[in-house]
C-alpha positions as CSV (number, residue, x, y, z in Angstrom):
1,M,-50.7,-8.6,-35.0
2,D,-53.6,-7.9,-37.8
3,E,-56.5,-9.7,-39.1
4,Y,-56.2,-10.7,-42.8
5,L,-58.7,-12.6,-45.4
6,V,-57.1,-15.3,-47.8
7,E,-58.3,-16.6,-51.1
8,I,-57.4,-20.1,-51.2
9,I,-57.7,-23.2,-53.6
10,T,-58.2,-26.4,-52.3
11,E,-59.4,-30.1,-53.6
12,E,-62.7,-28.6,-52.3
13,G,-62.6,-25.2,-54.8
14,K,-61.7,-21.9,-53.9
15,D,-63.0,-20.0,-50.4
16,T,-61.7,-17.1,-48.5
17,I,-60.6,-17.6,-44.8
18,K,-59.6,-15.3,-42.2
19,T,-56.0,-15.6,-40.3
20,F,-54.3,-13.5,-37.9
21,G,-50.5,-12.4,-38.6
22,V,-47.7,-10.0,-37.6
23,S,-47.1,-9.6,-41.5
24,V,-48.0,-10.8,-45.1
25,I,-44.8,-12.9,-44.5
26,D,-46.3,-14.5,-41.4
27,V,-49.5,-15.1,-43.3
28,V,-47.8,-16.9,-46.4
29,N,-45.9,-19.0,-43.8
30,T,-49.0,-20.2,-42.2
31,M,-50.6,-21.1,-45.6
32,V,-47.6,-23.3,-46.1
33,D,-48.1,-25.2,-43.0
34,L,-52.0,-25.7,-44.2
35,I,-51.2,-28.9,-46.4
36,H,-54.9,-29.1,-47.8
37,V,-54.3,-25.5,-49.2
38,Q,-53.2,-26.0,-52.6
39,E,-52.7,-22.3,-54.0
40,L,-53.2,-18.8,-53.0
41,G,-54.8,-16.0,-54.2
42,E,-55.3,-12.4,-53.1
43,I,-54.3,-11.8,-49.2
44,T,-55.9,-8.5,-47.7
45,R,-55.2,-6.7,-44.3
46,I,-58.5,-5.9,-42.8
47,K,-57.5,-3.0,-40.9
48,D,-56.3,-0.9,-44.2
49,Q,-57.8,-3.3,-47.0
50,Q,-54.1,-3.3,-48.4
51,S,-53.8,-6.5,-50.3
52,W,-51.2,-8.7,-51.9
53,T,-51.5,-11.2,-54.7
54,F,-49.4,-14.4,-54.0
55,S,-47.6,-15.1,-57.5
56,Q,-48.6,-18.7,-59.3
57,Q,-45.0,-18.9,-60.1
58,I,-44.1,-19.9,-56.3
59,S,-45.2,-23.2,-55.5
60,L,-46.8,-23.9,-52.0
61,E,-45.0,-27.0,-52.3
62,E,-41.8,-26.1,-53.1
63,L,-41.6,-23.7,-50.3
64,R,-43.0,-26.8,-48.2
65,S,-39.9,-29.1,-49.4
66,L,-37.9,-25.9,-48.3
67,K,-39.5,-25.6,-45.1
68,A,-39.3,-29.4,-44.6
69,L,-35.1,-29.0,-44.6
70,I,-35.3,-26.7,-41.6
71,K,-34.2,-28.7,-38.5
72,D,-34.7,-26.0,-36.3
73,Q,-36.9,-23.5,-36.8
74,A,-36.9,-21.5,-33.5
75,Q,-32.9,-21.3,-34.1
76,I,-33.3,-19.4,-37.2
77,K,-36.1,-17.1,-35.4
78,L,-33.5,-16.4,-32.5
79,S,-30.5,-15.8,-35.0
80,L,-32.6,-13.2,-36.8
81,V,-33.5,-11.3,-33.6
82,E,-29.9,-11.2,-32.4
83,E,-28.7,-9.9,-35.9
84,S,-31.4,-6.9,-35.7
């Protein structure tokens, strides 16, 4: 598991937070779960300084809506593990 710095925008303004994840996708998924996060900026993996910029064309609200449609997230993870 790696450490990441994530630039976020909330009602209070712009901030940078530290989080942990297996991948950048894991980090984005965590940010989707944080309702107070309105937008994402740059995501930087601390160990090698690799960075990703979250596209403004992808809405966190849309991702939250799609995630809410998933009834059993554990089943999806189990299915992905079985297929790989």
